[in-house]
mmCIF file of the C-alpha atoms, coordinates in Angstrom:
data_MODEL
# 
_entry.id   MODEL 
# 
loop_
_atom_site.group_PDB 
_atom_site.id 
_atom_site.type_symbol 
_atom_site.label_atom_id 
_atom_site.label_alt_id 
_atom_site.label_comp_id 
_atom_site.label_asym_id 
_atom_site.label_entity_id 
_atom_site.label_seq_id 
_atom_site.pdbx_PDB_ins_code 
_atom_site.Cartn_x 
_atom_site.Cartn_y 
_atom_site.Cartn_z 
_atom_site.occupancy 
_atom_site.B_iso_or_equiv 
_atom_site.pdbx_formal_charge 
_atom_site.auth_seq_id 
_atom_site.auth_comp_id 
_atom_site.auth_asym_id 
_atom_site.auth_atom_id 
_atom_site.pdbx_PDB_model_num 
ATOM 1  C CA . MET A 1 1  ? 64.072 6.054  -70.773 1.00 0.00 ? 1  MET A CA 1 
ATOM 2  C CA . PRO A 1 2  ? 63.079 8.272  -67.820 1.00 0.00 ? 2  PRO A CA 1 
ATOM 3  C CA . ARG A 1 3  ? 62.277 6.576  -64.511 1.00 0.00 ? 3  ARG A CA 1 
ATOM 4  C CA . ILE A 1 4  ? 60.398 7.406  -61.348 1.00 0.00 ? 4  ILE A CA 1 
ATOM 5  C CA . LEU A 1 5  ? 61.834 5.936  -58.168 1.00 0.00 ? 5  LEU A CA 1 
ATOM 6  C CA . VAL A 1 6  ? 60.274 6.267  -54.699 1.00 0.00 ? 6  VAL A CA 1 
ATOM 7  C CA . MET A 1 7  ? 62.356 4.975  -51.808 1.00 0.00 ? 7  MET A CA 1 
ATOM 8  C CA . ALA A 1 8  ? 62.008 5.015  -48.035 1.00 0.00 ? 8  ALA A CA 1 
ATOM 9  C CA . ASP A 1 9  ? 65.083 5.436  -45.857 1.00 0.00 ? 9  ASP A CA 1 
ATOM 10 C CA . GLU A 1 10 ? 65.079 3.320  -42.725 1.00 0.00 ? 10 GLU A CA 1 
ATOM 11 C CA . GLY A 1 11 ? 66.424 5.426  -39.872 1.00 0.00 ? 11 GLY A CA 1 
ATOM 12 C CA . ASP A 1 12 ? 67.725 2.448  -37.905 1.00 0.00 ? 12 ASP A CA 1 
ATOM 13 C CA . GLY A 1 13 ? 70.364 1.271  -40.384 1.00 0.00 ? 13 GLY A CA 1 
ATOM 14 C CA . ARG A 1 14 ? 68.216 -1.238 -42.207 1.00 0.00 ? 14 ARG A CA 1 
ATOM 15 C CA . GLU A 1 15 ? 68.367 -1.306 -45.969 1.00 0.00 ? 15 GLU A CA 1 
ATOM 16 C CA . THR A 1 16 ? 66.492 1.227  -48.049 1.00 0.00 ? 16 THR A CA 1 
ATOM 17 C CA . VAL A 1 17 ? 63.108 0.067  -49.286 1.00 0.00 ? 17 VAL A CA 1 
ATOM 18 C CA . VAL A 1 18 ? 62.117 0.663  -52.898 1.00 0.00 ? 18 VAL A CA 1 
ATOM 19 C CA . LEU A 1 19 ? 58.378 1.236  -53.159 1.00 0.00 ? 19 LEU A CA 1 
ATOM 20 C CA . LEU A 1 20 ? 58.064 2.278  -56.781 1.00 0.00 ? 20 LEU A CA 1 
ATOM 21 C CA . HIS A 1 21 ? 60.414 1.891  -59.726 1.00 0.00 ? 21 HIS A CA 1 
ATOM 22 C CA . GLU A 1 22 ? 58.737 2.759  -62.961 1.00 0.00 ? 22 GLU A CA 1 
ATOM 23 C CA . ARG A 1 23 ? 59.904 3.633  -66.436 1.00 0.00 ? 23 ARG A CA 1 
ATOM 24 C CA . VAL A 1 24 ? 57.802 6.343  -68.011 1.00 0.00 ? 24 VAL A CA 1 
ATOM 25 C CA . ILE A 1 25 ? 57.266 7.070  -71.673 1.00 0.00 ? 25 ILE A CA 1 
ATOM 26 C CA . PRO A 1 26 ? 56.801 10.855 -71.819 1.00 0.00 ? 26 PRO A CA 1 
ATOM 27 C CA . SER A 1 27 ? 54.334 10.692 -74.708 1.00 0.00 ? 27 SER A CA 1 
ATOM 28 C CA . GLU A 1 28 ? 51.971 8.621  -72.520 1.00 0.00 ? 28 GLU A CA 1 
ATOM 29 C CA . LEU A 1 29 ? 51.557 11.631 -70.239 1.00 0.00 ? 29 LEU A CA 1 
ATOM 30 C CA . GLU A 1 30 ? 49.485 13.258 -72.966 1.00 0.00 ? 30 GLU A CA 1 
ATOM 31 C CA . SER A 1 31 ? 46.657 10.916 -71.979 1.00 0.00 ? 31 SER A CA 1 
ATOM 32 C CA . ASP A 1 32 ? 44.655 12.186 -69.001 1.00 0.00 ? 32 ASP A CA 1 
ATOM 33 C CA . ARG A 1 33 ? 43.771 8.617  -68.000 1.00 0.00 ? 33 ARG A CA 1 
ATOM 34 C CA . LEU A 1 34 ? 47.363 7.339  -68.058 1.00 0.00 ? 34 LEU A CA 1 
ATOM 35 C CA . SER A 1 35 ? 48.651 10.460 -66.317 1.00 0.00 ? 35 SER A CA 1 
ATOM 36 C CA . ALA A 1 36 ? 46.073 10.071 -63.549 1.00 0.00 ? 36 ALA A CA 1 
ATOM 37 C CA . ARG A 1 37 ? 47.009 6.414  -63.034 1.00 0.00 ? 37 ARG A CA 1 
ATOM 38 C CA . LEU A 1 38 ? 50.702 7.323  -62.803 1.00 0.00 ? 38 LEU A CA 1 
ATOM 39 C CA . ILE A 1 39 ? 50.042 10.063 -60.249 1.00 0.00 ? 39 ILE A CA 1 
ATOM 40 C CA . GLU A 1 40 ? 47.868 7.648  -58.255 1.00 0.00 ? 40 GLU A CA 1 
ATOM 41 C CA . ARG A 1 41 ? 50.690 5.068  -58.098 1.00 0.00 ? 41 ARG A CA 1 
ATOM 42 C CA . VAL A 1 42 ? 53.235 7.726  -57.134 1.00 0.00 ? 42 VAL A CA 1 
ATOM 43 C CA . GLY A 1 43 ? 50.887 8.961  -54.406 1.00 0.00 ? 43 GLY A CA 1 
ATOM 44 C CA . TRP A 1 44 ? 50.469 5.460  -52.945 1.00 0.00 ? 44 TRP A CA 1 
ATOM 45 C CA . ALA A 1 45 ? 54.228 4.964  -52.927 1.00 0.00 ? 45 ALA A CA 1 
ATOM 46 C CA . LEU A 1 46 ? 54.802 8.344  -51.241 1.00 0.00 ? 46 LEU A CA 1 
ATOM 47 C CA . VAL A 1 47 ? 52.268 7.586  -48.499 1.00 0.00 ? 47 VAL A CA 1 
ATOM 48 C CA . ASP A 1 48 ? 53.807 4.139  -47.925 1.00 0.00 ? 48 ASP A CA 1 
ATOM 49 C CA . ALA A 1 49 ? 57.338 5.628  -47.842 1.00 0.00 ? 49 ALA A CA 1 
ATOM 50 C CA . ASP A 1 50 ? 56.258 8.220  -45.294 1.00 0.00 ? 50 ASP A CA 1 
ATOM 51 C CA . GLU A 1 51 ? 54.705 5.509  -43.092 1.00 0.00 ? 51 GLU A CA 1 
ATOM 52 C CA . ILE A 1 52 ? 57.902 3.447  -43.238 1.00 0.00 ? 52 ILE A CA 1 
ATOM 53 C CA . GLU A 1 53 ? 60.095 6.415  -42.376 1.00 0.00 ? 53 GLU A CA 1 
ATOM 54 C CA . GLN A 1 54 ? 57.841 7.455  -39.464 1.00 0.00 ? 54 GLN A CA 1 
ATOM 55 C CA . ARG A 1 55 ? 57.471 3.936  -38.045 1.00 0.00 ? 55 ARG A CA 1 
ATOM 56 C CA . ALA A 1 56 ? 59.544 3.202  -34.955 1.00 0.00 ? 56 ALA A CA 1 
ATOM 57 C CA . PRO A 1 57 ? 60.915 -0.362 -35.129 1.00 0.00 ? 57 PRO A CA 1 
ATOM 58 C CA . SER A 1 58 ? 59.970 -2.761 -32.361 1.00 0.00 ? 58 SER A CA 1 
ATOM 59 C CA . PRO A 1 59 ? 62.798 -4.368 -30.375 1.00 0.00 ? 59 PRO A CA 1 
ATOM 60 C CA . GLY A 1 60 ? 63.951 -7.498 -32.180 1.00 0.00 ? 60 GLY A CA 1 
ATOM 61 C CA . GLU A 1 61 ? 62.056 -6.586 -35.346 1.00 0.00 ? 61 GLU A CA 1 
ATOM 62 C CA . HIS A 1 62 ? 63.654 -8.043 -38.454 1.00 0.00 ? 62 HIS A CA 1 
ATOM 63 C CA . PRO A 1 63 ? 64.134 -6.029 -41.644 1.00 0.00 ? 63 PRO A CA 1 
ATOM 64 C CA . VAL A 1 64 ? 61.098 -5.935 -43.879 1.00 0.00 ? 64 VAL A CA 1 
ATOM 65 C CA . ARG A 1 65 ? 61.486 -6.638 -47.570 1.00 0.00 ? 65 ARG A CA 1 
ATOM 66 C CA . MET A 1 66 ? 58.816 -5.091 -49.710 1.00 0.00 ? 66 MET A CA 1 
ATOM 67 C CA . THR A 1 67 ? 57.930 -6.056 -53.226 1.00 0.00 ? 67 THR A CA 1 
ATOM 68 C CA . VAL A 1 68 ? 59.105 -3.520 -55.745 1.00 0.00 ? 68 VAL A CA 1 
ATOM 69 C CA . MET A 1 69 ? 56.281 -2.198 -57.860 1.00 0.00 ? 69 MET A CA 1 
ATOM 70 C CA . GLN A 1 70 ? 57.895 -1.967 -61.274 1.00 0.00 ? 70 GLN A CA 1 
ATOM 71 C CA . HIS A 1 71 ? 56.301 -1.196 -64.609 1.00 0.00 ? 71 HIS A CA 1 
ATOM 72 C CA . GLU A 1 72 ? 57.779 -0.664 -68.015 1.00 0.00 ? 72 GLU A CA 1 
ATOM 73 C CA . SER A 1 73 ? 55.218 2.003  -68.807 1.00 0.00 ? 73 SER A CA 1 
ATOM 74 C CA . ALA A 1 74 ? 51.940 3.396  -67.607 1.00 0.00 ? 74 ALA A CA 1 
ATOM 75 C CA . LYS A 1 75 ? 50.240 1.559  -70.459 1.00 0.00 ? 75 LYS A CA 1 
ATOM 76 C CA . THR A 1 76 ? 51.076 -1.872 -68.956 1.00 0.00 ? 76 THR A CA 1 
ATOM 77 C CA . ALA A 1 77 ? 50.604 -0.894 -65.319 1.00 0.00 ? 77 ALA A CA 1 
ATOM 78 C CA . PRO A 1 78 ? 48.075 -2.845 -63.277 1.00 0.00 ? 78 PRO A CA 1 
ATOM 79 C CA . GLN A 1 79 ? 45.309 -1.028 -61.452 1.00 0.00 ? 79 GLN A CA 1 
ATOM 80 C CA . THR A 1 80 ? 46.210 -2.542 -58.098 1.00 0.00 ? 80 THR A CA 1 
ATOM 81 C CA . ARG A 1 81 ? 47.800 -0.823 -55.132 1.00 0.00 ? 81 ARG A CA 1 
ATOM 82 C CA . PRO A 1 82 ? 51.485 -1.476 -54.322 1.00 0.00 ? 82 PRO A CA 1 
ATOM 83 C CA . LEU A 1 83 ? 52.144 -4.166 -51.724 1.00 0.00 ? 83 LEU A CA 1 
ATOM 84 C CA . ARG A 1 84 ? 52.731 -2.973 -48.189 1.00 0.00 ? 84 ARG A CA 1 
ATOM 85 C CA . ALA A 1 85 ? 54.899 -4.378 -45.430 1.00 0.00 ? 85 ALA A CA 1 
ATOM 86 C CA . ALA A 1 86 ? 53.160 -6.726 -43.033 1.00 0.00 ? 86 ALA A CA 1 
# 
């Protein structure tokens, strides 16, 4: 099954952060509502990834682990925003 994966690369050697990992059923994209929800989640993940990649780490800052937003399909996806690093 096709997947969408949005990751942020940490420039300081810390591990890569996965912000979105979602399996997509192509036939669900025929629904305007489900397509819009998928694009919304991808957009949130892209904005969060950009913020992580642009952020300069503070001295002594420990690696941040973010919760992976993972869905089996758009049909079961919640309507909440992905979790962000503190």
